[in-house]
C-alpha positions in Angstrom: 12.1 34.0 24.8 13.1 37.5 25.6 16.7 38.8 25.5 19.3 36.2 24.6 22.9 36.0 25.7 25.7 34.3 23.9 27.4 31.1 24.9 30.8 30.6 26.6 29.7 32.3 29.8 28.1 29.4 31.6 30.9 27.4 33.3 28.5 24.6 34.2 27.8 24.0 30.5 31.5 24.2 29.7 32.3 21.6 32.4 29.6 19.2 31.2 30.5 19.6 27.5 34.1 18.9 28.3 33.1 15.7 30.2 31.4 14.6 27.0 34.5 15.2 25.0 32.9 17.9 22.9 34.6 20.6 20.9 34.9 23.6 23.3 34.3 26.0 20.5 30.8 24.7 19.9 29.5 26.1 23.2 29.6 29.5 21.5 26.5 28.2 19.6 24.5 28.3 22.8 22.3 31.3 23.8 20.5 31.7 27.1 17.3 33.5 28.0 14.2 33.3 30.2 13.1 34.5 33.6 15.3 34.6 36.7 15.0 33.2 40.2 13.7 29.7 39.2 14.4 26.4 41.1 15.7 28.4 44.2 18.0 26.4 46.5 21.1 26.8 48.5 22.9 24.7 46.0 23.2 25.8 42.3 20.3 23.7 41.0 19.3 26.0 38.2 22.9 26.2 36.8 22.9 22.4 36.9 19.6 22.1 35.1 20.6 24.8 32.5 23.9 23.1 31.8 22.6 19.6 31.4 19.8 20.7 29.0 22.3 22.9 27.1 24.8 20.1 26.4 22.0 17.8 25.5 20.6 20.3 23.0 24.1 21.0 21.7 24.8 17.3 21.2 21.5 17.0 19.3 22.4 20.0 17.1 25.9 18.5 16.4 24.4 15.2 15.3 21.9 17.1 13.1 24.8 18.9 11.5 26.7 15.6 11.0 23.7 14.2 9.1 23.0 17.3 7.1 26.6 18.2 6.3 26.1 21.9 7.4 27.1 24.0 10.4 25.9 23.2 13.9 22.5 24.9 14.4 22.2 27.6 17.2 21.0 26.2 20.5 18.6 28.1 22.7 18.2 27.5 26.4 15.2 29.1 28.1 15.3 29.0 31.9 11.5 28.9 32.1 11.3 25.8 29.9 14.2 24.2 31.8 12.6 24.8 35.2 9.2 23.6 34.1 10.7 20.4 32.5 12.7 19.6 35.7 9.4 19.3 37.6 7.4 17.8 34.7 5.9 15.1 37.0 4.4 17.9 39.2 2.8 19.6 36.2 1.3 16.4 34.8 -2.5 16.2 34.7 -4.5 13.3 33.3 -8.1 14.3 32.6 -7.5 17.0 35.2 -6.2 14.6 37.9 -2.8 15.3 39.5 -0.9 12.0 40.1 0.7 11.4 43.5 4.5 11.3 43.3 5.4 9.8 46.6 3.7 7.0 48.6 3.0 7.6 52.4 5.9 5.4 53.5 8.3 7.3 51.2 9.5 10.1 53.5 11.9 11.2 56.2 11.7 9.5 59.6 13.1 10.5 63.0 15.4 7.8 64.4 17.1 7.4 67.8 20.2 9.2 66.5 19.0 11.4 63.6 17.1 10.8 60.4 16.5 8.2 57.7 14.7 8.4 54.4 12.8 5.5 52.9 11.5 4.8 49.4 8.4 2.6 49.1 6.6 3.8 46.0 6.5 0.4 44.4 4.3 -2.3 46.2 7.2 -4.8 46.5 9.5 -2.1 48.0 6.8 -1.2 50.5 6.3 -4.9 51.4 10.1 -5.4 51.9 10.3 -2.3 54.1 7.6 -3.4 56.4 8.9 -6.9 56.6 12.4 -5.6 57.5 10.8 -3.6 60.3 8.8 -6.5 61.6 5.5 -4.7 60.8 2.4 -6.2 59.2 1.7 -5.5 55.6 -1.3 -3.3 56.7 0.9 -1.0 58.8 0.9 2.7 58.0 2.8 5.8 59.0 2.0 5.8 62.7 3.2 2.2 63.2 6.4 2.8 61.1 7.2 6.0 62.9 6.9 4.4 66.3 9.2 1.5 65.2 11.8 3.7 63.6 12.0 6.2 66.4 13.7 3.7 68.7 16.3 2.5 66.2 19.5 3.9 64.9 19.6 5.2 61.3 22.5 3.2 60.2 21.0 0.0 61.6 17.7 0.7 59.8 19.6 1.4 56.6 21.4 -1.9 56.6 18.5 -4.0 57.9 16.2 -2.7 55.2 18.8 -3.3 52.5 19.3 -6.9 53.6 15.6 -7.4 53.0 15.7 -5.8 49.6 14.1 -2.6 50.6 15.3 1.0 50.4 16.3 3.2 53.3 19.3 5.5 53.7 20.6 7.3 56.7 20.9 11.1 56.4 24.5 12.3 56.2 26.4 15.5 56.0 28.7 16.1 53.0 31.6 15.4 55.3 30.1 12.1 56.4 29.6 11.1 52.8 33.2 12.1 51.8 34.5 9.8 54.5 32.2 6.9 53.6 33.7 4.2 51.4 31.0 4.7 48.8 31.5 8.5 48.8 35.2 7.8 48.2 34.4 5.5 45.4 32.2 8.1 43.7 34.8 10.8 44.2 37.3 8.7 42.2 35.3 9.0 39.0 34.4 12.0 36.8 30.9 13.3 36.2 30.4 10.8 33.4 32.5 8.6 31.2 32.2 8.0 27.4 34.7 5.4 26.3 35.3 3.1 23.3 34.2 -0.4 23.8 35.1 -3.6 21.9 37.5 -4.1 19.0 36.3 -1.3 16.8 33.4 -1.6 14.4 33.4 0.3 11.1 31.4 3.5 10.9 27.8 2.8 10.4 25.9 5.0 7.9 23.0 6.8 9.5 19.6 5.9 8.1 18.4 8.2 5.4 16.3 11.1 6.6 12.8 10.6 5.2 11.3 13.7 6.8 12.5 16.7 8.8 16.4 16.8 8.6 16.7 18.4 12.0 15.3 15.2 13.7 18.8 14.3 14.8 18.0 10.7 15.8 15.5 9.9 13.1 15.7 6.2 11.9 17.8 5.1 14.9 16.5 2.3 17.1 16.8 2.5 20.9 16.2 -0.3 23.3 15.1 1.3 26.6 15.6 -0.8 29.7 15.1 1.9 32.2 12.6 2.9 34.9 11.4 5.8 37.1 12.8 9.2 35.9 16.5 9.6 34.9 16.6 6.9 32.2 13.1 7.5 30.9 13.9 11.3 30.6 17.0 10.4 28.5 15.0 8.1 26.2 12.1 10.5 26.1 14.6 13.0 24.7 15.9 10.6 22.1 12.3 9.9 21.0 11.7 13.7 20.7 14.6 13.7 18.2 13.0 11.0 16.1 14.4 7.8 17.4 12.3 4.7 17.5 12.4 4.0 21.3 11.1 0.7 22.5 10.9 0.4 26.2 11.2 -3.1 27.6 9.9 -4.1 31.0 9.7 -7.4 32.8 6.1 -8.5 33.1 6.5 -9.4 36.8 7.7 -5.9 37.8 4.9 -3.4 38.5 5.3 0.0 36.8 3.4 3.2 37.5 1.2 4.3 34.6 1.3 7.8 35.9 5.1 7.8 35.8 5.0 6.5 32.2 2.5 9.1 31.3 5.1 11.7 32.1 8.2 10.1 30.6 6.7 7.9 27.8 6.2 10.5 25.2 7.2 9.4 21.7 8.0 5.8 22.9 6.4 2.4 22.7 6.2 0.1 25.7 6.4 -3.7 25.7 6.6 -6.4 28.3 9.2 -9.1 27.7 10.3 -11.9 30.0 14.0 -12.2 29.4 14.0 -15.3 31.6 12.0 -17.3 29.0 13.3 -18.8 25.8 10.8 -16.9 23.7 11.5 -13.6 25.4 15.2 -14.0 25.0 14.8 -14.9 21.3 12.6 -11.8 20.8 15.2 -9.6 22.5 18.0 -10.9 20.3 16.0 -10.1 17.2 15.5 -6.6 18.5 19.2 -6.2 19.5 20.3 -7.3 16.0 18.8 -4.1 14.5 19.4 -1.8 17.5 21.7 1.3 17.4 21.5 2.1 21.1 20.8 0.2 24.4 20.1 2.2 27.5 20.0 0.4 30.9 19.0 1.9 34.2 19.0 -1.1 36.6 21.5 -1.5 39.4 24.9 -2.8 38.2 24.9 -6.6 37.7 21.2 -7.0 37.7 21.0 -7.7 34.0 24.2 -9.7 33.7 22.5 -13.1 33.9 20.6 -12.2 30.7 23.8 -11.6 28.8 23.3 -7.9 28.9 26.8 -6.7 30.0 28.1 -4.0 27.8 30.8 -6.3 26.5 28.4 -9.0 25.7 26.0 -6.6 23.9 28.7 -5.2 21.6 30.1 -8.6 20.9 26.6 -9.5 19.4 26.0 -6.1 17.9 29.3 -4.4 16.9 29.0 -0.6 16.6 26.4 -0.4 19.3 26.1 2.5 21.7 25.5 1.3 25.3 24.5 3.8 28.0 24.4 2.6 31.6 22.8 4.5 34.5 22.9 3.6 38.2 22.2 5.3 41.5 25.5 4.9 43.3 28.0 4.0 40.6 29.6 0.8 39.3 32.0 0.1 42.1 32.3 0.6 45.9 30.4 -1.2 48.6 27.1 0.3 47.4 27.7 -0.3 43.7 25.1 -3.0 43.6 22.5 -1.3 45.7 19.2 0.1 44.6 18.6 3.8 44.8 16.5 6.8 43.8 17.1 10.5 43.6 15.5 11.2 47.0 17.8 8.7 48.7 20.9 9.9 46.9 20.2 13.4 48.1 20.0 12.2 51.7 23.2 10.0 51.6 25.4 12.6 49.9 24.6 15.5 52.2 22.3 17.4 49.9 19.4 17.1 52.3 21.6 18.4 55.1 22.7 21.4 53.1 19.2 22.2 52.1 17.8 21.8 55.7 16.3 24.8 57.5 18.8 27.0 59.4 19.8 25.7 62.7 19.3 22.1 61.8 23.0 21.1 61.7 24.7 19.6 64.7 28.4 18.6 65.2 27.4 15.2 66.8 26.4 13.9 63.3 30.0 12.8 62.8 29.8 10.7 66.0 26.5 9.0 65.1 27.9 6.8 62.3 25.1 8.1 60.0 21.7 9.7 60.7 23.0 13.3 60.7 21.4 14.4 64.0 19.5 17.6 63.4 17.1 19.8 65.2 14.7 20.0 62.2 13.7 18.0 59.2 16.4 17.7 56.4 15.6 19.5 53.3 15.3 18.6 49.6 16.1 20.2 46.3 13.2 22.1 44.5 13.2 19.3 41.9 14.4 15.8 41.5 17.3 17.4 39.8 19.7 14.5 40.1 17.2 12.4 38.1 16.4 15.0 35.5 19.9 16.4 35.1 21.4 12.9 34.8 18.7 12.0 32.2 19.7 14.9 30.0 23.4 14.1 30.4 22.7 10.5 29.5 20.9 11.6 26.3 23.7 13.9 25.5 26.3 11.1 25.9 24.3 8.9 23.5 24.0 11.6 20.9 27.8 12.4 21.2 28.6 8.7 20.9 26.4 8.4 17.7 28.2 11.4 16.2 31.5 9.8 16.9 30.4 6.4 15.6 29.5 7.9 12.2 32.9 9.5 12.0 35.3 6.9 13.3 33.3 3.8 14.0 33.6 1.6 17.1 31.2 0.9 19.9 30.8 3.1 22.9 29.9 2.9 26.6 28.6 5.8 28.5 28.3 5.4 32.3 26.5 7.8 34.6 25.3 7.7 38.2 23.0 9.9 40.3 25.7 10.0 43.0 28.2 11.4 40.5 25.8 14.1 39.5 25.2 14.8 43.2 29.0 15.3 43.7 29.1 17.6 40.7 26.3 19.7 42.2 27.8 19.8 45.8 31.5 20.1 45.1 32.4 20.8 41.5 29.7 22.9 39.8 30.7 26.5 40.6 28.2 28.1 42.9 28.2 31.2 40.7 27.9 29.3 37.4 26.0 31.4 35.0 25.3 34.2 37.5 26.1 37.9 37.4 27.3 40.0 40.4 23.9 40.1 41.9 23.5 36.3 42.0 21.1 36.3 39.2 21.5 34.0 36.1 23.4 35.7 33.3 20.6 34.5 31.0 17.8 36.3 32.9 15.7 39.0 31.4 12.6 40.9 32.4 10.1 38.2 31.3 8.0 36.9 34.2 7.8 33.2 34.7 4.6 31.7 33.5 4.7 27.9 33.5 1.7 27.7 31.2 3.9 28.9 28.4 5.8 25.6 28.7 2.8 23.3 29.0 0.6 21.7 26.5 -2.6 19.6 26.4 -2.4 16.4 24.3 -5.0 13.7 23.7 -3.6 10.3 24.4 -4.9 6.7 24.8 -5.1 7.2 28.6 -7.0 10.6 28.4 -6.2 14.2 27.9 -2.7 14.9 29.3 -1.4 18.3 30.5 2.3 18.0 30.2 5.6 20.0 30.1 7.1 20.7 26.7 10.7 19.6 26.0 13.4 22.1 27.0 15.8 20.8 24.4 15.8 23.4 21.6 17.9 24.3 18.6 17.2 25.8 15.2 14.7 23.5 13.6 14.2 21.3 16.6 10.8 19.7 17.1 8.6 21.6 19.5 7.1 18.5 21.0 6.9 14.7 20.6 5.4 13.0 17.6 3.2 10.8 19.7 1.7 10.8 23.3 2.4 8.0 25.8 0.3 4.9 25.7 -0.4 2.3 28.3 2.5 0.5 29.8 3.4 -2.8 28.2 0.7 -2.9 25.5 2.9 -2.5 22.4 4.3 -5.3 20.4 8.1 -5.9 20.9 9.0 -5.1 17.3 10.7 -2.2 15.5 8.6 0.1 13.5 
């Protein structure tokens, strides 16, 4: 990895570890290395990526030490591995084929007063978007562009939302700070990790049958997440030895290409929680689970008895981790959202726009952020990936705490909170020297091939990014490749 530098010098890591309630002294166990100049952006994207991976690896090392009874292993963070993993979906190849990340109708559009961004990767979201715009199901980019050009961004946003689709008006950071949802997000920390329930006794961790540095070996994780952030978290838990069982509703389409990127080490089953048989099967799984991770919008799973309180009432000592786009409260708390849309709403797209794009009249438009050029984007879906590693870190820290003091735990994270951390709270110079280069940099040239591997899987030969989470004795890759979505039996190993 080249020259390494000791911990305690990356303030982004310190801030994230403090949010997790970790012992500050443990950050001295982290060393940094790797090439410089990766994930270039106006915002501190690489410091965010580095910090989230660092605290995830440290939480994994801490749990490994708890299980082994020894000191916390040294953690290594390589910027090359981190940067490659944060764009893992772009490096993915399946029998040489590069999957497409965004559908044609998932993009920025000019409106009468600025810009709006839509998300239509899933067929049902595409259909809802076109229906909201009064366009036929066969309409494409030219028809949508013509329709959107004559309408105001805020009106588009609300109309599409009413029809169950996804569209967000572009805003500046100042616009977002004044928005009711921006204010709701600002009232919360980066993440919360709190006790939940009346306090279950400590639960002994399963005996380690193999490698003692597989921190999560023997633990059972119910994965009710989709797209990137949640699956990145559970992919990391699978790396560390957990038995991760992803559950999807059979009526919701899922991208096999997306699962081929984030399904490493997991199994995937379809389960209809609306049916008596499906609910009974889920209850059997829950009765032996250690962790439940959900990534649906707040309230979407409540009718199935899957509120955090209901889950721990049926399974005391459970760790519940909940992820959303906009947070649990505020007027947008129950809305759907994705990384690309959160970037647009929170002002990240405005900050990353080309020079000369900003205009003062954005504050008078009520949304839309009038600009002379197309809004920009981060060099990675960093809100998704970063939140995913933070989510895994929160689960690992909760497991460590459960083994020591007992009780159930609830971790809550949101892409919009991570966005606020990036824009307002993560120091711009986090982990940089006086020349603006990462403190961890060395003279090694960046070669993404060093952080990629070919693996034979049930869907073909996969070229994929290696995990960036690393500590002494940590696994170099996953024990199993991804399979086909929904084809595994809903049972624990």
